[in-house]
C-alpha positions as CSV (number, residue, x, y, z in Angstrom):
1,X,52.4,-49.4,-139.2
2,X,53.9,-52.2,-137.2
3,X,53.9,-50.4,-133.8
4,X,57.6,-49.7,-134.3
5,X,58.7,-45.8,-134.3
6,X,59.7,-45.1,-137.7
7,X,63.1,-43.2,-138.2
8,X,62.0,-40.3,-140.5
9,X,64.6,-38.0,-142.6
10,X,64.5,-35.4,-145.0
11,X,65.0,-37.7,-147.9
12,X,62.1,-40.5,-146.8
13,X,59.7,-38.1,-145.2
14,X,57.1,-37.1,-147.8
15,X,57.0,-40.8,-149.1
16,X,56.3,-42.2,-145.6
17,X,54.0,-39.6,-144.7
18,X,52.1,-39.7,-148.1
19,X,51.7,-43.4,-147.7
20,X,49.7,-43.5,-144.3
21,X,46.5,-41.7,-143.4
22,X,47.2,-40.6,-140.0
23,X,51.2,-39.6,-138.8
24,X,52.3,-38.8,-135.2
25,X,55.8,-37.2,-135.8
26,X,58.0,-36.4,-132.8
27,X,60.3,-33.4,-133.8
28,X,63.5,-33.9,-131.7
29,X,67.3,-33.7,-130.8
30,X,69.3,-35.9,-129.2
31,X,70.7,-33.2,-126.9
32,X,67.3,-32.4,-125.5
33,X,66.4,-33.7,-122.2
34,X,62.5,-33.0,-122.7
35,X,62.9,-35.0,-126.1
36,X,64.4,-37.7,-124.0
37,X,61.4,-37.8,-121.7
38,X,59.0,-37.7,-124.5
39,X,60.7,-40.5,-126.1
40,X,59.0,-43.6,-124.0
41,X,55.6,-42.4,-124.3
42,X,56.1,-42.1,-128.1
43,X,57.1,-45.7,-128.2
44,X,54.1,-46.8,-126.3
45,X,52.0,-44.9,-128.3
46,X,53.8,-46.5,-131.5
47,X,52.8,-49.9,-130.0
48,X,49.4,-49.0,-128.6
49,X,48.1,-47.4,-132.0
50,X,49.7,-50.0,-134.2
51,X,47.5,-50.1,-137.4
52,X,46.0,-47.0,-136.6
53,X,48.6,-44.2,-136.5
54,X,52.3,-44.3,-137.9
55,X,54.5,-42.8,-135.4
56,X,57.8,-41.4,-136.4
57,X,60.9,-39.4,-135.2
58,X,63.0,-37.0,-137.0
59,X,66.1,-35.7,-135.5
60,X,66.0,-31.6,-136.4
61,X,69.9,-31.3,-135.9
62,X,70.3,-34.5,-138.8
63,X,67.3,-32.9,-140.8
64,X,66.9,-29.4,-141.0
65,X,64.8,-29.1,-144.4
66,X,62.1,-30.6,-143.1
67,X,62.1,-29.3,-139.3
68,X,62.4,-26.1,-141.6
69,X,59.3,-26.9,-143.7
70,X,57.1,-27.4,-140.6
71,X,58.5,-24.3,-138.7
72,X,59.9,-26.2,-135.9
73,X,61.3,-23.6,-133.4
74,X,61.0,-25.5,-130.4
75,X,61.8,-29.3,-129.2
76,X,60.0,-31.7,-128.5
77,X,57.0,-30.8,-131.2
78,X,54.6,-33.5,-131.9
79,X,53.1,-32.8,-135.2
80,X,49.4,-35.2,-136.2
81,X,49.8,-35.2,-139.8
82,X,46.4,-36.4,-141.6
83,X,46.0,-37.4,-145.0
84,X,49.8,-35.4,-145.6
85,X,48.1,-32.3,-144.1
86,X,49.5,-31.0,-140.6
87,X,46.2,-31.2,-138.4
88,X,47.4,-30.6,-134.9
89,X,50.7,-30.2,-132.7
90,X,52.2,-30.4,-129.2
91,X,55.2,-28.1,-128.3
92,X,57.1,-29.5,-125.5
93,X,56.6,-32.2,-123.4
94,X,53.3,-33.1,-122.8
95,X,51.9,-36.2,-120.8
96,X,50.8,-39.6,-122.6
97,X,46.9,-38.8,-121.7
98,X,47.2,-35.6,-123.7
99,X,48.8,-36.8,-126.7
100,X,46.8,-39.7,-126.8
101,X,43.9,-37.0,-126.7
102,X,45.1,-35.0,-129.5
103,X,45.4,-38.2,-131.6
104,X,41.9,-39.6,-131.1
105,X,40.2,-36.9,-132.6
106,X,41.7,-37.9,-135.7
107,X,41.1,-41.8,-135.7
108,X,38.3,-42.6,-137.2
């Protein structure tokens, strides 16, 4: 949990998520304008919550298996995973405060 956004793929997703207690995954695509608007917020949260939350991004076009597994039908979708299980999700663009409030419910 270095404060950097981790790039997740179908091949590394399970390993990365299982090694971290609390994970925020940004399911996105490069062509998606709301996803681009969400990117700086996700990067800020990765820095601010370093050591508490692992923040990862998964490109749904390049990693369809994981996107399908989580039933991602709209992007951006932010999924909160605690101890390997999805506990929350935000679909669509959300302001930083809403994402922070969602994550803080799961911080101990």
